[in-house]
Every structure is written in structure tokens, then in C-alpha cells.
N, C-alpha and C positions, 0 to 999 in steps of 0.2 A: 486455505484453512490454517488458522493460527490459534493454538490453544496452549496456554501455560497455566497450570494449577498454582495456587499460592505456595504450596509446600513441595518443593522438588526433592526434599530429603527422603521421600518414600520411593524414589525411582530405583528399580532393580534391574531393568533391562532397557537398552537403547538401541534403536536401529538407525543407522546413519547412511544415507545415500550420498556418496562422494561425487563431486562435480568440480568444474574449474572455478566457479565463482559463488554459486549458491548451493548450499547443502540442505537436504531435507532431513529433519530429525523427528523421530517418533519414540517417545519414552513411556513405559508403563510401570505400574507397581506390581506387587506380588499377586494380586488378584486379576491382573490383566487390564485394569482401568487405565485409560489414556491420561497421562499427566502432562505430557508435552507433545504437540504436533505442530511443527512450524518450519519455516525456511530460515536458515542462518547464512549470513554472508561469511566469507572466509575469515575475516578479522574477528568475528563473533564466536567462532567454534571453540577456541581454546578457553576463553572466559566462561562459556556455557558449561563445558566439561569440568572446569575447575570448581564450579559451584555444586556439582553433583557428588553424592556419596559413591564409594566404590561400587561398581555395578558391571554387569555383562554388557559388552558392546559388540554388535554385529555390524559389519560394513559391507556395502555393495557398491560396485562401480562399473561403469561401462568402459569401453576402450578409450574414450575421449576424455575421461576424468583425469 
């Protein structure tokens, strides 16, 4: 599943599943509407978050992450 809305400036909360190589990202707006749902490679994580407004970020990881 890969979804990115045109306007990521409305993102208020992000869920990030940490892994070794591919990270799953799920971002929503204040109403809970999904703005982003996609997988990111390690090299793409920092540029992705740099483009977002200040927001709440929740992270989840397993022991192998």
C-alpha cells in the first residue's frame, strides 16, 4: 500500500515502524484522514521528515530493528 496526499503540510501525527532497511510510515491529519501510508528506504526517512511540519511521531520496533 502506497499513498501520499498532495499536501503533507496538514500532517499532525506519524506512526513509524522501524526496521533495518525498509520503514513503514503512516501519517494522518487532525481528523484522522490518512495522508501518507507507504514504505521508505533508510536513505529516504530523513528527507521525508524534513518535509513535514512539526508533529507527533510514534515509533515501534522489534528486537531485530
